[in-house]
VEXDOSE-470459 format. One record per residue (C-alpha): residue in one letter; x, y, z; chain. Coordinates in Angstrom, 1 decimal, padded with zeros to 4 digits. Layout:
BEGIN
pt rest = A&xx = X&yy = Y&zz = Z&kette = A
...
***
This chain:
BEGIN
pt rest = X&xx = -000.2&yy = 000.0&zz = -000.1&kette = A
pt rest = X&xx = 001.4&yy = 003.4&zz = -001.1&kette = A
pt rest = X&xx = 001.3&yy = 005.9&zz = 001.4&kette = A
pt rest = X&xx = -000.8&yy = 009.4&zz = 001.0&kette = A
pt rest = X&xx = 001.6&yy = 011.9&zz = 001.8&kette = A
pt rest = X&xx = -000.6&yy = 015.3&zz = 001.6&kette = A
pt rest = X&xx = -004.3&yy = 016.1&zz = 002.3&kette = A
pt rest = X&xx = -005.4&yy = 016.9&zz = -001.3&kette = A
pt rest = X&xx = -004.4&yy = 013.3&zz = -002.2&kette = A
pt rest = X&xx = -007.1&yy = 011.9&zz = 000.1&kette = A
pt rest = X&xx = -010.0&yy = 014.2&zz = -000.7&kette = A
pt rest = X&xx = -011.7&yy = 012.6&zz = -003.5&kette = A
pt rest = X&xx = -012.1&yy = 009.3&zz = -001.1&kette = A
pt rest = X&xx = -013.2&yy = 011.5&zz = 001.8&kette = A
pt rest = X&xx = -015.8&yy = 013.3&zz = -000.4&kette = A
pt rest = X&xx = -017.0&yy = 010.0&zz = -001.6&kette = A
pt rest = X&xx = -017.4&yy = 008.9&zz = 001.7&kette = A
pt rest = X&xx = -019.6&yy = 011.8&zz = 002.7&kette = A
pt rest = X&xx = -021.6&yy = 011.3&zz = -000.7&kette = A
pt rest = X&xx = -022.2&yy = 007.7&zz = 000.6&kette = A
pt rest = X&xx = -023.3&yy = 008.9&zz = 004.3&kette = A
pt rest = X&xx = -020.5&yy = 007.3&zz = 005.8&kette = A
pt rest = X&xx = -019.5&yy = 008.4&zz = 009.2&kette = A
pt rest = X&xx = -015.6&yy = 010.2&zz = 008.5&kette = A
pt rest = X&xx = -013.7&yy = 009.7&zz = 011.9&kette = A
pt rest = X&xx = -010.3&yy = 012.1&zz = 011.8&kette = A
pt rest = X&xx = -007.0&yy = 011.5&zz = 014.1&kette = A
pt rest = X&xx = -004.4&yy = 014.0&zz = 014.3&kette = A
pt rest = X&xx = -001.1&yy = 013.0&zz = 016.1&kette = A
pt rest = X&xx = 002.4&yy = 012.2&zz = 016.2&kette = A
pt rest = X&xx = 002.6&yy = 008.4&zz = 016.0&kette = A
pt rest = X&xx = 006.2&yy = 008.7&zz = 016.3&kette = A
pt rest = X&xx = 007.3&yy = 005.1&zz = 017.8&kette = A
pt rest = X&xx = 003.8&yy = 003.3&zz = 017.2&kette = A
pt rest = X&xx = 003.2&yy = 001.2&zz = 020.7&kette = A
pt rest = X&xx = 000.0&yy = -000.6&zz = 022.2&kette = A
pt rest = X&xx = -001.7&yy = 002.5&zz = 023.1&kette = A
pt rest = X&xx = -001.4&yy = 004.5&zz = 019.8&kette = A
pt rest = X&xx = -003.3&yy = 001.0&zz = 018.4&kette = A
pt rest = X&xx = -005.8&yy = 001.2&zz = 021.1&kette = A
pt rest = X&xx = -006.8&yy = 004.5&zz = 020.5&kette = A
pt rest = X&xx = -006.9&yy = 004.4&zz = 016.7&kette = A
pt rest = X&xx = -009.1&yy = 000.9&zz = 017.0&kette = A
pt rest = X&xx = -011.4&yy = 002.9&zz = 019.3&kette = A
pt rest = X&xx = -011.3&yy = 005.8&zz = 016.9&kette = A
pt rest = X&xx = -011.9&yy = 003.2&zz = 013.8&kette = A
pt rest = X&xx = -015.0&yy = 001.9&zz = 015.9&kette = A
pt rest = X&xx = -016.4&yy = 005.1&zz = 015.8&kette = A
pt rest = X&xx = -017.3&yy = 005.3&zz = 012.0&kette = A
pt rest = X&xx = -016.6&yy = 004.1&zz = 008.5&kette = A
pt rest = X&xx = -013.8&yy = 006.2&zz = 007.7&kette = A
pt rest = X&xx = -010.9&yy = 007.0&zz = 009.9&kette = A
pt rest = X&xx = -008.6&yy = 009.4&zz = 008.3&kette = A
pt rest = X&xx = -005.1&yy = 010.3&zz = 010.2&kette = A
pt rest = X&xx = -003.3&yy = 013.8&zz = 010.2&kette = A
pt rest = X&xx = 000.1&yy = 012.9&zz = 010.8&kette = A
pt rest = X&xx = 002.1&yy = 015.7&zz = 012.0&kette = A
pt rest = X&xx = 005.2&yy = 016.9&zz = 009.9&kette = A
pt rest = X&xx = 008.9&yy = 016.4&zz = 011.1&kette = A
pt rest = X&xx = 009.4&yy = 020.1&zz = 011.4&kette = A
pt rest = X&xx = 006.2&yy = 020.2&zz = 013.6&kette = A
pt rest = X&xx = 007.2&yy = 016.9&zz = 016.1&kette = A
pt rest = X&xx = 010.9&yy = 018.6&zz = 016.4&kette = A
pt rest = X&xx = 008.9&yy = 021.8&zz = 017.9&kette = A
pt rest = X&xx = 006.2&yy = 020.0&zz = 020.0&kette = A
pt rest = X&xx = 009.0&yy = 017.1&zz = 021.0&kette = A
pt rest = X&xx = 012.4&yy = 018.6&zz = 021.3&kette = A
pt rest = X&xx = 015.6&yy = 017.6&zz = 019.3&kette = A
pt rest = X&xx = 016.2&yy = 014.1&zz = 018.4&kette = A
pt rest = X&xx = 012.4&yy = 013.6&zz = 017.5&kette = A
pt rest = X&xx = 010.7&yy = 012.4&zz = 015.8&kette = A
pt rest = X&xx = 012.8&yy = 008.8&zz = 015.6&kette = A
pt rest = X&xx = 010.8&yy = 007.8&zz = 012.7&kette = A
pt rest = X&xx = 010.2&yy = 010.4&zz = 009.6&kette = A
pt rest = X&xx = 007.2&yy = 011.5&zz = 008.4&kette = A
pt rest = X&xx = 006.9&yy = 008.9&zz = 005.7&kette = A
pt rest = X&xx = 007.9&yy = 006.0&zz = 007.6&kette = A
pt rest = X&xx = 005.5&yy = 006.8&zz = 010.2&kette = A
pt rest = X&xx = 002.6&yy = 007.1&zz = 007.2&kette = A
pt rest = X&xx = 003.9&yy = 003.8&zz = 006.2&kette = A
pt rest = X&xx = 003.6&yy = 002.1&zz = 009.6&kette = A
pt rest = X&xx = 000.0&yy = 003.7&zz = 010.3&kette = A
pt rest = X&xx = -001.0&yy = 002.2&zz = 007.0&kette = A
pt rest = X&xx = 000.7&yy = -001.3&zz = 007.6&kette = A
pt rest = X&xx = -001.5&yy = -001.6&zz = 011.0&kette = A
pt rest = X&xx = -004.1&yy = -002.1&zz = 009.0&kette = A
pt rest = X&xx = -006.7&yy = 000.5&zz = 011.1&kette = A
pt rest = X&xx = -006.7&yy = 003.9&zz = 009.3&kette = A
pt rest = X&xx = -008.1&yy = 004.1&zz = 006.1&kette = A
pt rest = X&xx = -006.5&yy = 007.1&zz = 004.9&kette = A
pt rest = X&xx = -003.2&yy = 008.6&zz = 006.2&kette = A
pt rest = X&xx = -001.8&yy = 012.3&zz = 005.1&kette = A
pt rest = X&xx = 001.0&yy = 014.7&zz = 006.9&kette = A
pt rest = X&xx = -000.4&yy = 018.0&zz = 008.0&kette = A
pt rest = X&xx = 001.6&yy = 021.1&zz = 006.9&kette = A
pt rest = X&xx = 004.7&yy = 022.3&zz = 008.8&kette = A
pt rest = X&xx = 002.5&yy = 025.3&zz = 010.3&kette = A
pt rest = X&xx = -000.5&yy = 023.1&zz = 011.5&kette = A
pt rest = X&xx = -000.4&yy = 025.0&zz = 015.2&kette = A
pt rest = X&xx = -002.7&yy = 027.9&zz = 015.1&kette = A
pt rest = X&xx = -006.8&yy = 027.3&zz = 015.5&kette = A
pt rest = X&xx = -007.1&yy = 028.7&zz = 012.2&kette = A
pt rest = X&xx = -005.1&yy = 026.0&zz = 011.1&kette = A
pt rest = X&xx = -007.3&yy = 023.5&zz = 012.7&kette = A
pt rest = X&xx = -010.3&yy = 025.3&zz = 011.5&kette = A
pt rest = X&xx = -009.1&yy = 025.0&zz = 007.7&kette = A
pt rest = X&xx = -008.3&yy = 021.3&zz = 008.1&kette = A
pt rest = X&xx = -011.9&yy = 020.8&zz = 009.7&kette = A
pt rest = X&xx = -013.8&yy = 022.9&zz = 007.0&kette = A
pt rest = X&xx = -011.8&yy = 020.7&zz = 004.2&kette = A
pt rest = X&xx = -012.5&yy = 017.0&zz = 005.5&kette = A
pt rest = X&xx = -015.7&yy = 018.1&zz = 007.4&kette = A
pt rest = X&xx = -015.3&yy = 015.2&zz = 009.8&kette = A
pt rest = X&xx = -018.4&yy = 013.7&zz = 011.6&kette = A
pt rest = X&xx = -016.0&yy = 013.3&zz = 014.8&kette = A
pt rest = X&xx = -012.8&yy = 014.7&zz = 015.8&kette = A
pt rest = X&xx = -011.6&yy = 011.2&zz = 017.6&kette = A
pt rest = X&xx = -009.0&yy = 012.1&zz = 021.0&kette = A
pt rest = X&xx = -007.7&yy = 010.8&zz = 023.9&kette = A
pt rest = X&xx = -008.7&yy = 012.1&zz = 027.4&kette = A
pt rest = X&xx = -005.3&yy = 013.7&zz = 027.7&kette = A
pt rest = X&xx = -006.1&yy = 015.9&zz = 024.6&kette = A
pt rest = X&xx = -005.9&yy = 020.0&zz = 025.0&kette = A
pt rest = X&xx = -007.9&yy = 022.4&zz = 024.1&kette = A
pt rest = X&xx = -010.9&yy = 020.2&zz = 023.9&kette = A
pt rest = X&xx = -013.6&yy = 023.5&zz = 024.4&kette = A
pt rest = X&xx = -011.7&yy = 025.0&zz = 021.5&kette = A
pt rest = X&xx = -011.8&yy = 022.0&zz = 019.2&kette = A
pt rest = X&xx = -015.6&yy = 021.3&zz = 019.7&kette = A
pt rest = X&xx = -016.0&yy = 024.9&zz = 018.6&kette = A
pt rest = X&xx = -014.7&yy = 024.5&zz = 015.4&kette = A
pt rest = X&xx = -016.2&yy = 021.0&zz = 014.9&kette = A
pt rest = X&xx = -019.6&yy = 022.2&zz = 015.7&kette = A
pt rest = X&xx = -019.2&yy = 024.9&zz = 013.0&kette = A
pt rest = X&xx = -019.0&yy = 022.0&zz = 010.4&kette = A
pt rest = X&xx = -021.5&yy = 020.1&zz = 011.7&kette = A
pt rest = X&xx = -019.2&yy = 017.6&zz = 013.8&kette = A
pt rest = X&xx = -018.4&yy = 016.6&zz = 017.1&kette = A
pt rest = X&xx = -015.5&yy = 016.1&zz = 019.4&kette = A
pt rest = X&xx = -015.5&yy = 012.4&zz = 020.9&kette = A
pt rest = X&xx = -013.0&yy = 011.1&zz = 023.6&kette = A
pt rest = X&xx = -012.6&yy = 007.4&zz = 022.8&kette = A
pt rest = X&xx = -009.7&yy = 006.5&zz = 024.6&kette = A
pt rest = X&xx = -008.5&yy = 007.0&zz = 028.1&kette = A
pt rest = X&xx = -004.9&yy = 008.1&zz = 028.1&kette = A
pt rest = X&xx = -002.4&yy = 005.9&zz = 029.9&kette = A
pt rest = X&xx = 000.7&yy = 007.6&zz = 031.3&kette = A
pt rest = X&xx = 002.7&yy = 004.6&zz = 031.7&kette = A
pt rest = X&xx = 002.9&yy = 003.9&zz = 028.0&kette = A
pt rest = X&xx = 004.1&yy = 006.5&zz = 025.4&kette = A
pt rest = X&xx = 006.5&yy = 007.2&zz = 022.6&kette = A
pt rest = X&xx = 008.5&yy = 009.7&zz = 025.2&kette = A
pt rest = X&xx = 008.4&yy = 006.9&zz = 028.3&kette = A
pt rest = X&xx = 009.7&yy = 004.4&zz = 025.9&kette = A
pt rest = X&xx = 012.4&yy = 006.2&zz = 024.6&kette = A
pt rest = X&xx = 014.1&yy = 007.2&zz = 028.2&kette = A
pt rest = X&xx = 016.3&yy = 004.8&zz = 029.4&kette = A
pt rest = X&xx = 015.5&yy = 002.6&zz = 032.1&kette = A
pt rest = X&xx = 017.5&yy = 002.6&zz = 035.0&kette = A
pt rest = X&xx = 016.6&yy = -000.9&zz = 036.2&kette = A
pt rest = X&xx = 018.2&yy = -002.3&zz = 033.3&kette = A
pt rest = X&xx = 022.0&yy = -002.5&zz = 032.8&kette = A
pt rest = X&xx = 023.5&yy = -000.1&zz = 030.0&kette = A
pt rest = X&xx = 026.4&yy = -001.5&zz = 028.5&kette = A
pt rest = X&xx = 029.1&yy = 000.7&zz = 026.7&kette = A
pt rest = X&xx = 030.5&yy = -000.2&zz = 023.0&kette = A
pt rest = X&xx = 032.6&yy = 001.1&zz = 020.3&kette = A
pt rest = X&xx = 031.5&yy = 000.8&zz = 016.6&kette = A
pt rest = X&xx = 033.7&yy = -001.6&zz = 014.7&kette = A
pt rest = X&xx = 033.7&yy = -002.6&zz = 011.0&kette = A
pt rest = X&xx = 032.2&yy = -005.7&zz = 010.0&kette = A
pt rest = X&xx = 032.1&yy = -007.7&zz = 006.8&kette = A
pt rest = X&xx = 028.9&yy = -006.3&zz = 005.3&kette = A
pt rest = X&xx = 026.8&yy = -009.4&zz = 005.6&kette = A
pt rest = X&xx = 024.0&yy = -007.9&zz = 007.0&kette = A
pt rest = X&xx = 023.8&yy = -005.5&zz = 004.2&kette = A
pt rest = X&xx = 023.7&yy = -008.1&zz = 001.6&kette = A
pt rest = X&xx = 020.6&yy = -009.8&zz = 003.2&kette = A
pt rest = X&xx = 018.6&yy = -006.6&zz = 003.9&kette = A
pt rest = X&xx = 019.3&yy = -006.2&zz = 007.5&kette = A
pt rest = X&xx = 022.7&yy = -003.7&zz = 007.7&kette = A
pt rest = X&xx = 023.5&yy = -004.0&zz = 011.3&kette = A
pt rest = X&xx = 026.2&yy = -001.9&zz = 013.7&kette = A
pt rest = X&xx = 029.3&yy = -004.1&zz = 014.8&kette = A
pt rest = X&xx = 030.2&yy = -003.4&zz = 018.3&kette = A
pt rest = X&xx = 033.0&yy = -004.3&zz = 020.9&kette = A
pt rest = X&xx = 032.3&yy = -006.9&zz = 023.2&kette = A
pt rest = X&xx = 031.9&yy = -005.1&zz = 027.1&kette = A
pt rest = X&xx = 034.1&yy = -006.8&zz = 029.1&kette = A
pt rest = X&xx = 031.2&yy = -007.0&zz = 031.8&kette = A
pt rest = X&xx = 028.6&yy = -008.5&zz = 029.5&kette = A
pt rest = X&xx = 028.2&yy = -012.1&zz = 030.6&kette = A
pt rest = X&xx = 025.0&yy = -013.4&zz = 029.2&kette = A
pt rest = X&xx = 024.6&yy = -016.9&zz = 026.9&kette = A
pt rest = X&xx = 024.7&yy = -016.9&zz = 022.9&kette = A
pt rest = X&xx = 021.6&yy = -015.3&zz = 021.5&kette = A
pt rest = X&xx = 019.4&yy = -013.0&zz = 019.7&kette = A
pt rest = X&xx = 017.9&yy = -010.0&zz = 021.8&kette = A
pt rest = X&xx = 015.5&yy = -007.4&zz = 021.9&kette = A
pt rest = X&xx = 016.9&yy = -004.2&zz = 023.1&kette = A
pt rest = X&xx = 017.4&yy = -000.2&zz = 023.0&kette = A
pt rest = X&xx = 020.5&yy = 001.3&zz = 021.2&kette = A
pt rest = X&xx = 021.4&yy = 004.9&zz = 022.6&kette = A
pt rest = X&xx = 023.1&yy = 007.3&zz = 020.5&kette = A
pt rest = X&xx = 023.9&yy = 010.7&zz = 021.4&kette = A
pt rest = X&xx = 021.3&yy = 011.1&zz = 024.1&kette = A
pt rest = X&xx = 018.7&yy = 009.4&zz = 021.9&kette = A
pt rest = X&xx = 017.4&yy = 005.8&zz = 021.6&kette = A
pt rest = X&xx = 016.2&yy = 003.3&zz = 019.2&kette = A
pt rest = X&xx = 014.5&yy = -000.2&zz = 019.4&kette = A
pt rest = X&xx = 017.1&yy = -003.0&zz = 017.9&kette = A
pt rest = X&xx = 017.4&yy = -006.5&zz = 017.4&kette = A
pt rest = X&xx = 020.6&yy = -007.9&zz = 018.7&kette = A
pt rest = X&xx = 022.9&yy = -011.2&zz = 018.0&kette = A
pt rest = X&xx = 025.5&yy = -012.0&zz = 020.5&kette = A
pt rest = X&xx = 027.7&yy = -014.9&zz = 019.5&kette = A
pt rest = X&xx = 028.8&yy = -017.2&zz = 016.6&kette = A
pt rest = X&xx = 027.2&yy = -016.9&zz = 013.1&kette = A
pt rest = X&xx = 027.3&yy = -020.7&zz = 011.8&kette = A
pt rest = X&xx = 025.0&yy = -019.6&zz = 008.8&kette = A
pt rest = X&xx = 028.4&yy = -018.4&zz = 007.3&kette = A
pt rest = X&xx = 030.5&yy = -020.8&zz = 008.9&kette = A
pt rest = X&xx = 032.0&yy = -018.2&zz = 011.3&kette = A
pt rest = X&xx = 032.7&yy = -019.4&zz = 014.8&kette = A
pt rest = X&xx = 034.1&yy = -015.7&zz = 016.1&kette = A
pt rest = X&xx = 031.9&yy = -014.7&zz = 018.9&kette = A
pt rest = X&xx = 030.7&yy = -011.3&zz = 017.8&kette = A
pt rest = X&xx = 028.4&yy = -008.6&zz = 018.8&kette = A
pt rest = X&xx = 025.8&yy = -006.2&zz = 016.4&kette = A
pt rest = X&xx = 022.5&yy = -005.3&zz = 016.1&kette = A
pt rest = X&xx = 020.2&yy = -004.4&zz = 013.6&kette = A
pt rest = X&xx = 018.6&yy = -000.7&zz = 014.5&kette = A
pt rest = X&xx = 015.1&yy = -000.7&zz = 013.6&kette = A
pt rest = X&xx = 013.7&yy = 001.8&zz = 011.0&kette = A
pt rest = X&xx = 016.6&yy = 003.6&zz = 011.2&kette = A
pt rest = X&xx = 020.0&yy = 004.4&zz = 009.4&kette = A
pt rest = X&xx = 023.0&yy = 006.3&zz = 011.0&kette = A
pt rest = X&xx = 024.9&yy = 008.9&zz = 008.5&kette = A
pt rest = X&xx = 027.2&yy = 008.9&zz = 009.5&kette = A
pt rest = X&xx = 027.9&yy = 006.0&zz = 011.4&kette = A
pt rest = X&xx = 028.4&yy = 006.6&zz = 015.3&kette = A
pt rest = X&xx = 031.7&yy = 005.8&zz = 017.0&kette = A
pt rest = X&xx = 030.0&yy = 004.6&zz = 019.9&kette = A
pt rest = X&xx = 026.8&yy = 003.6&zz = 021.5&kette = A
pt rest = X&xx = 025.4&yy = 002.4&zz = 024.5&kette = A
pt rest = X&xx = 023.1&yy = -000.3&zz = 024.7&kette = A
pt rest = X&xx = 020.5&yy = -002.3&zz = 026.9&kette = A
pt rest = X&xx = 019.3&yy = -005.7&zz = 026.4&kette = A
pt rest = X&xx = 015.5&yy = -006.2&zz = 027.4&kette = A
pt rest = X&xx = 014.6&yy = -009.7&zz = 026.4&kette = A
pt rest = X&xx = 016.1&yy = -012.9&zz = 024.9&kette = A
pt rest = X&xx = 014.2&yy = -013.9&zz = 022.0&kette = A
pt rest = X&xx = 016.0&yy = -017.1&zz = 020.5&kette = A
pt rest = X&xx = 019.2&yy = -019.3&zz = 020.7&kette = A
pt rest = X&xx = 021.8&yy = -019.0&zz = 017.9&kette = A
pt rest = X&xx = 020.8&yy = -021.2&zz = 014.9&kette = A
pt rest = X&xx = 022.5&yy = -022.3&zz = 011.7&kette = A
pt rest = X&xx = 020.3&yy = -021.8&zz = 008.3&kette = A
pt rest = X&xx = 020.4&yy = -023.4&zz = 005.0&kette = A
pt rest = X&xx = 021.0&yy = -020.3&zz = 003.3&kette = A
pt rest = X&xx = 021.5&yy = -016.5&zz = 003.7&kette = A
pt rest = X&xx = 017.5&yy = -015.9&zz = 002.4&kette = A
pt rest = X&xx = 016.6&yy = -018.4&zz = 005.4&kette = A
pt rest = X&xx = 018.6&yy = -016.2&zz = 007.8&kette = A
pt rest = X&xx = 017.0&yy = -012.9&zz = 006.5&kette = A
pt rest = X&xx = 013.5&yy = -014.6&zz = 007.0&kette = A
pt rest = X&xx = 014.5&yy = -015.3&zz = 010.1&kette = A
pt rest = X&xx = 015.8&yy = -011.9&zz = 010.9&kette = A
pt rest = X&xx = 012.0&yy = -010.6&zz = 009.6&kette = A
pt rest = X&xx = 010.9&yy = -012.5&zz = 012.6&kette = A
pt rest = X&xx = 013.2&yy = -011.2&zz = 015.1&kette = A
pt rest = X&xx = 012.4&yy = -007.9&zz = 014.3&kette = A
pt rest = X&xx = 008.6&yy = -008.5&zz = 014.6&kette = A
pt rest = X&xx = 009.5&yy = -010.1&zz = 017.9&kette = A
pt rest = X&xx = 011.6&yy = -007.4&zz = 019.0&kette = A
pt rest = X&xx = 009.0&yy = -004.7&zz = 018.7&kette = A
pt rest = X&xx = 006.4&yy = -007.2&zz = 020.7&kette = A
pt rest = X&xx = 008.7&yy = -007.3&zz = 023.6&kette = A
pt rest = X&xx = 009.6&yy = -003.3&zz = 023.3&kette = A
pt rest = X&xx = 005.6&yy = -003.0&zz = 023.4&kette = A
pt rest = X&xx = 006.0&yy = -000.8&zz = 020.0&kette = A
pt rest = X&xx = 003.6&yy = -003.0&zz = 018.4&kette = A
pt rest = X&xx = 001.0&yy = -005.9&zz = 019.1&kette = A
***
């Protein structure tokens, strides 16, 4: 499914829904690191009507709202992640200047949603309700905010988990050839864990990213050398950092030997899915 990047690109589908007397539901937000609370909210918004439209804050706006280092995922990646969840019908990117009441009024007047779906912590509810009423719609609180789960809290390092520090070293480039380029790391002397695949976090220059870690030999390539490397999910570093910190959160599976690089690539895809689950990024 190709992402719809602009409001104009989806208007014909929104208008068709109106002409068919379907209930159009609008949601706006950042949705940077897509997690369980995001999905719960979106499912409830989807259940409130017939067509769910998501307006995604632009990268510039996310930086303005959340600070430097955000978003973790670009707007185009966030659009695709939302569409891949299978919940929204249409997703588009809001303009960089989307902040004033006039901007909100223009958006509502263009889409004319029956419902603006929000969570309980949404600010300016009265002002938004006033704008919706002008165009025959209403604001509906569909989800109770859970402060224990958010993109910001997920990206904050945990004090209860050991943080390791490594230098980034040159590898053999095998991960890149199978579609999963990794950062190759020096093994911290205090790292005392069994060989295997782990879900964890990678910290680079004060920012945290989800990663799938490999610790041990790589029998698929007949490599008995013990190595530590990490595939950072949905992110490519340019330039490659010289050093990182990391936390291992959950053991996923033991080291296995695969019949071919293609088989290994397929398994890594599953590892990535499991990593997102263990880190509460998706279902």
